[in-house]
C-alpha positions as CSV (number, residue, x, y, z in Angstrom):
1,X,0.0,-0.4,0.0
2,X,2.7,2.1,0.8
3,X,5.2,1.3,-1.6
4,X,6.7,3.0,-4.6
5,X,4.8,2.7,-7.6
6,X,8.3,2.3,-9.9
7,X,11.3,1.1,-7.5
8,X,14.3,3.0,-7.5
9,X,17.4,1.6,-8.8
10,X,20.6,1.6,-6.4
11,X,21.9,4.0,-7.6
12,X,19.4,6.6,-7.1
13,X,18.9,5.3,-3.7
14,X,22.4,6.4,-3.3
15,X,21.6,9.6,-4.7
16,X,18.7,10.3,-2.8
17,X,20.8,9.3,0.5
18,X,23.7,11.7,-0.4
19,X,21.6,14.1,-1.8
20,X,17.7,14.2,-1.3
21,X,15.9,15.4,-4.0
22,X,12.9,16.4,-1.4
23,X,15.7,18.8,-0.4
24,X,17.6,18.8,2.9
25,X,14.8,20.5,5.1
26,X,12.3,18.6,4.0
27,X,14.6,14.9,4.6
28,X,15.5,16.0,8.1
29,X,12.0,16.7,8.8
30,X,11.2,13.4,7.8
31,X,13.4,11.8,10.1
32,X,12.6,13.9,12.8
33,X,9.0,12.9,12.3
34,X,10.3,8.9,11.9
35,X,12.4,9.3,15.4
36,X,9.3,10.6,17.7
37,X,6.7,9.0,15.9
38,X,7.9,5.8,17.1
39,X,6.8,6.4,20.5
40,X,10.4,5.7,22.2
41,X,11.4,7.3,25.5
42,X,13.9,9.7,26.2
43,X,16.5,7.5,26.9
44,X,15.9,5.4,23.8
45,X,16.1,8.5,21.4
46,X,18.8,10.7,23.0
47,X,21.5,7.1,23.8
48,X,21.2,7.0,20.2
49,X,21.8,10.2,19.1
50,X,24.6,9.9,21.7
51,X,25.6,6.5,20.1
52,X,25.8,7.9,16.4
53,X,27.9,10.8,17.2
54,X,30.5,8.7,19.5
55,X,31.4,6.5,16.6
56,X,31.8,9.5,14.4
57,X,35.5,10.1,16.0
58,X,36.8,6.5,15.1
59,X,38.9,6.7,11.9
60,X,37.2,3.8,9.9
61,X,35.0,6.1,8.0
62,X,32.9,4.1,6.1
63,X,31.5,2.1,8.8
64,X,30.2,4.9,10.9
65,X,26.5,4.1,10.1
66,X,27.4,0.1,11.2
67,X,28.8,1.0,14.5
68,X,26.7,3.3,15.2
69,X,23.7,0.6,14.9
70,X,26.2,-2.1,16.7
71,X,26.1,0.9,19.6
72,X,22.6,1.7,19.7
73,X,21.5,-2.3,19.0
74,X,24.4,-2.8,22.4
75,X,22.7,0.3,25.0
76,X,19.7,-0.7,23.9
77,X,18.9,2.8,21.8
78,X,16.6,4.0,18.8
79,X,18.5,3.2,15.4
80,X,17.3,5.9,13.6
81,X,18.6,8.3,16.3
82,X,21.8,6.5,15.7
83,X,21.9,7.1,12.1
84,X,20.8,10.9,12.5
85,X,23.8,11.0,15.5
86,X,26.1,9.8,12.8
87,X,25.7,13.3,10.5
88,X,28.0,14.4,13.5
89,X,30.9,12.9,11.8
90,X,30.6,15.3,8.4
91,X,33.3,16.5,6.1
92,X,33.4,19.7,7.9
93,X,34.1,17.7,11.5
94,X,35.7,15.0,10.7
95,X,39.5,16.9,10.1
96,X,38.7,18.0,13.6
97,X,37.6,14.8,15.1
98,X,40.2,12.8,13.7
99,X,42.9,15.4,15.1
100,X,41.3,15.0,18.5
101,X,41.4,11.1,18.3
102,X,45.0,11.0,17.3
103,X,46.8,13.8,20.0
104,X,44.2,11.9,22.2
105,X,45.1,8.3,21.4
106,X,49.3,9.8,21.2
107,X,48.6,11.2,24.5
108,X,47.4,7.9,25.8
109,X,50.1,5.8,24.3
110,X,52.9,8.7,25.9
111,X,51.4,7.6,29.1
112,X,51.7,4.1,28.8
113,X,55.1,4.4,27.7
114,X,54.4,3.2,24.3
115,X,55.4,6.9,22.8
116,X,58.1,5.8,20.0
117,X,54.4,3.1,19.0
118,X,52.5,6.9,17.5
119,X,56.0,8.7,16.8
120,X,55.0,10.1,13.7
121,X,58.8,11.4,11.5
122,X,59.0,15.0,10.8
123,X,59.1,14.0,7.3
124,X,55.8,12.6,6.8
125,X,54.6,11.3,3.8
126,X,52.0,9.2,2.5
127,X,54.1,6.5,2.6
128,X,55.2,6.5,5.9
129,X,51.3,5.4,6.4
130,X,52.4,2.4,4.1
131,X,55.0,1.1,5.3
132,X,53.8,1.7,8.7
133,X,50.0,1.6,8.5
134,X,50.1,1.4,13.0
135,X,51.7,4.4,13.3
136,X,48.7,6.5,12.6
137,X,46.3,4.2,12.9
138,X,47.0,2.8,16.3
139,X,46.7,6.4,18.1
140,X,43.8,7.4,15.9
141,X,41.8,3.9,16.6
142,X,42.7,4.1,20.4
143,X,42.2,8.1,20.8
144,X,38.8,7.3,18.2
145,X,37.3,5.3,21.1
146,X,38.4,7.2,24.2
147,X,37.0,10.5,22.6
148,X,33.7,8.3,21.5
149,X,33.0,7.0,24.9
150,X,33.5,10.6,26.4
151,X,31.4,11.8,23.5
152,X,28.5,9.5,24.6
153,X,28.4,10.7,27.7
154,X,28.3,14.2,27.4
155,X,25.8,13.8,24.3
156,X,23.6,12.0,26.7
157,X,23.9,14.7,29.3
158,X,23.6,17.6,26.5
159,X,20.7,16.4,24.9
160,X,18.2,14.6,27.2
161,X,16.3,17.4,28.3
162,X,15.7,18.8,25.0
163,X,15.2,15.6,23.7
164,X,12.5,15.2,26.3
165,X,11.5,19.0,25.4
166,X,11.0,17.8,22.1
167,X,9.0,15.1,22.7
168,X,6.1,16.7,24.9
169,X,6.1,19.3,22.1
170,X,5.6,16.9,19.4
171,X,3.1,14.9,21.4
172,X,1.4,18.1,22.3
173,X,0.9,18.9,18.7
174,X,-0.2,15.6,17.4
175,X,-3.1,15.5,20.1
176,X,-3.8,19.4,19.4
177,X,-3.8,18.0,15.6
178,X,-6.3,14.7,16.5
179,X,-8.7,16.5,18.7
180,X,-9.0,19.6,16.3
181,X,-11.5,17.8,13.8
182,X,-13.6,15.9,16.4
183,X,-14.4,19.5,18.2
184,X,-15.1,20.6,14.8
185,X,-17.7,17.1,14.1
186,X,-19.2,18.0,17.3
187,X,-19.6,21.8,16.6
188,X,-21.5,20.8,13.4
189,X,-23.8,18.1,15.0
């Protein structure tokens, strides 16, 4: 009943995911309604958003959505909210997030006495990444998941009350929309 008349090809689905034909504002509104229409608790929605933000710090760029779903599953959170939260790791924020993850990982390795494992040479080139990938990947991974854990806690703490307020507003608006036709029918009778 609610399916498309003409199925989209894989290429069209990818294009819609990258650049929605309905526009970004309408796509955001669609996902906003999907999250709140589920009727999930404030915890599940906020934990989902926090899960998406948390995985944005790790260096495995093609896997953020899947990792967000996995973390959301682990903490019993809303997976749609986790999908939305992964938008935190976008092209504008990713250089800063990776820099922060690397610096955190290098600091942790230094505290553990393994500073040489994260030391990049002064004449850094991409051949260093190919020759010794762990010099960059180890601190990025360690720092990314550490920053992700901290970001999960901060995001959850910062978004809990705004999400609860947004839920109440959404439910009040929905209740008002459903009561209006009933009251109008009563007045006509």
